[in-house]
N, C-alpha and C positions, 0 to 999 in steps of 0.2 A: 579638494582629492581633484589629481588631475583629470580630465572630461577624454581624453583616448583610451584609459582604461576599457577594460574590458568589465562591464553590468552579467554579476555571475547571482544570481541566487537558488544556492541548495536546500530543497523541500524530502525528509528521511526520515520517520517516526521513528526508526534506527539513528542516533543523536551521537551515537564513535563513527555509524557508518558518514553523519552526515560532517562529523569534526574529520575524518583524515582526508575526506574529500579538498577541506577546508584548504585543508594543512597542504597538502600535494601542488592547490592553484596558487597560494600564496606566496609560497618555492617563485614564486617569478613576478617581477614585476609589472606585470601586461594587467594584471588583475583588480573588481576591484569588491568580492566576495563577502556574499550575505550569507546565515544559516538561519532559518525560519525556526521558531521554537514555539509561539501561538498559533497554532493551527486555522485560532476561532474566525481568523482575519487574513484571511490569505491570500483571498484573494482582493483584497485592502493592499495589502505589503508588498504585492507585484505591480500596484497599481502607482504605490507610491515609491517602488523601487526602480522600475525601467529599467529591470533592465535585457542585456542583447544575449543574453541564455541560460536558460533554470534545468537544473538537472532534478531529474521528481523523485518519487515513488511512483505507480499507477493509483497506490492504494496508501493514502495518507488515514493521521487520523482524524471518521470525524468526514472523511472529504473522501468522496469518487477523482479520483484522477482521468479517468475518461471525462466527466460531462467538465469537467472545469475546463479540458483541452479544445471539448466539444463546443464552449458558449465562451471559449479565451476572447477571439472577432471580436464576438458585438460585450466580454466585457471592456472591453482595451479597445474600443470603437473608433481603431484606427489610428489612435496617435502614435502606437509602437509597436512594434513584435513581432519578439522575443525567438528566437530560440530555442526549442523544447527535447533535453535527452529526456530520457526512463532509466532508469535502471531501477529494476525489480524484478525480489527469486518469485514474482507470481508471471508464469504462463499459459497464458490461452490465447489461444486462434484470434480469436475473433479482438480480443483488443486491443491483438499485435498487429490484428489486419484493422479495424479500425484504427489507430492511432494511426499508421502507415496513410489512408486514405485522408486523415486529418493534419498530412502535411507534421506531422512528429518526424527530429530530424533523424531517429534512430533511439531504438531499444536496445539495451544490454540485458541479459539477467543473471541475475551473482549466481551463482561471484563473478566480480570482472576483475580484470587486471587495471587497477590502478593508472601507472601510466596507458593503458586506450584511452582508458575516461579521462585525462587526460589532455588523450591527443584529440577524441572527439570533438572539448568540446573551443579548443583552440579552429579544429574545421568548423563547427558550426555560426563561428566569431567572425573565418571571414568566409563563411558562405554568405554571412546573413546580412556583411558589407556586401556584396558581387551581389548579392542580388537574385541571386540565381539559384533552384530548383539543382537540390542531385540524383546525377545520372540512375542510382542504387534505390530515392527512390516509393518505385513501383510494390505492389504492396502483396506481403509476403513474409518467406525468410529471406530474403533476401538485401533487405535493413539489421536483421537480427543478428548481438555479437553476444556469441556462448563464451565462455574465457572461463576453464576451470584454478586458473590462481584464485587463493587467495585473493581480498582487499589486504597490502597495508599500512601499519605507517605509513607515514609520512614522514610524519617529525621528529618520528627519534632516530638513535643514532645505531641502532641495535632490532632492523623494523622485523617483527614479526608478528603471526598472523592475524586474524580476531579471536576473540575467548569463543573455543568448543561449545563453550552451554550457550551463550549470547548469539551463536548459527544457531540450537541445538532451538535452542529457544522460536530462531526467527523464522523456520524452518515450519514448528509447529503454529506460528502466526498465520501464516503464508501458507495448512493446510486445511487450517479453518474459513480461514475468510476467502479458499479455491476451496472447502461443502456450498460453507454457504451461498455460496454465490453460483452454486452449480443445483441447489435447491431451489434455485430464483431470492433470495433477497439481499435486493441490490447495496454495496455499501454505499451509500450513504444517505442511506437511512440509520438515524442515533442507533436503534433499535443491535445493528447489525453489529456496532462494536461493543456495544452492553453484552448479545450476546457471546463472544470472544471469547470475552475475559473471564462471563461465565460461564465457558466452559471447560476457557481454560482453568479456574479457578476449583472446577471440581474433574479436572483428570490429576490436578496435583492431588487431594485432600476428597477424598467421593463420599469422607460420612456431611462434608458442609452441601448437599444435594439436597441433603430433606429441611434446609435452614435457610430457603430461600429468602424471605421474610426477611427475618433475625439480621440476616452474614451477610449474603448475597447481593441485593439487592445496599443497601446500606451503605455496603462499601465501592462497589462502584459505583453511585450516588457521590459519597466521597470525591473520587478520582478525580468527574468530570460534573463536580461541581451541579450538582442535578438534588433534586429529589430523592427518597428511596421511589415513591409512589408513580412520578415521571420517571424513572427509572422501570416500570414494570410495566405499564402501557406501552413508554416502548418497543420494547420483550414482545407482548402480546399482540402489538399492532406489525411486525417484523416475520412473527408466526405466520396471522392471517393475510400476506401478503406471498408468504411460499404454500399457505396452502386454496387459497383460491385458484395459486399465478403462477406457481413455484412446477418443477417436474413433476408428475403423480409414481413417473416410474423412477427415477431415485427414493420418493421419502418412503415408499414399496419396502424399494434396495436394501436400504440403510435399517427401518425398522417394521418391515417383514410381517411381526407376527401379532408384536407386540402394541402396532397402530392400525384403525385401523381406517383409512383415510378416508373412510367415505362416513363415517361415522360425525369427522369432524377434527381438528387438532389437538392436541393433549396440550396439559395448559405447558407452563413454562420448568416448571419442574423437573418435571415426567418428558418433556425434548431437551433441556442441556445436560442431563440426565442419565439416555438412551444415545445422543450423542459419544459425551464422553467416556459412553462405556465401548461406543463403533467403534472409539481413535483407537482410545485404551488399546481395545484389542489389534486394531491393523498395526499399531506399532509393537506389540510384542512379538508379534506371526512380517514384519518385513528386518529385525532382528538376528 
């Protein structure tokens, strides 16, 4: 491997998007690109690869990207300092501000033009070697790039937009993630991802909402290679966090008269079912 090549790591829960970015970068002989697929060893992988640039989503499977960025200086221990580019459908003013203050090079809101992203990777790598801060990194919206063009397949002779179904699925994941975050359930909790999957399952087939123990817990446990009991406990812990430290106004707004927050949180099954109903209602009204 040529030592002069720019090392780039792409980390995104959407494997199609990650592969598209890799294919776009690999058209140029400047880059050595790795896509991470096993997020359970994300930090170890980054420390092992020592990339010049990381292109990542702010929310990854089982990982709070903002927490990773916050701890990155301690994690890397001064051995190396990659430029970080965030590409996410997750739009949150606090996350964007905090990312900027932590030194993130740029924050793009999906969908983003592939060419714009490739230019950002090139500029970030050049900036890294110059060792000066870009002038636009003051916090706020000045470093946000919102591009309404779809990401295109870089490897195709006749580029096509990403599949509509995949885009819809991604938007739903982001919507649930945003809602859980606003309710006070941080993304780094295991129960966060389990709740998101359970809500999506019930939105797809509401009749299984009463079969949490027999169907939902086992299916999620199989996906994450955990026991059904640990899935149930993690969801219960996440709800405890929301009910003790979350935003009571939002919880009351969502659940209205179905749950009395003063009397304690709902059961796992009640919470998942009510959130699924709430989101299905919102989706119908948005059509």
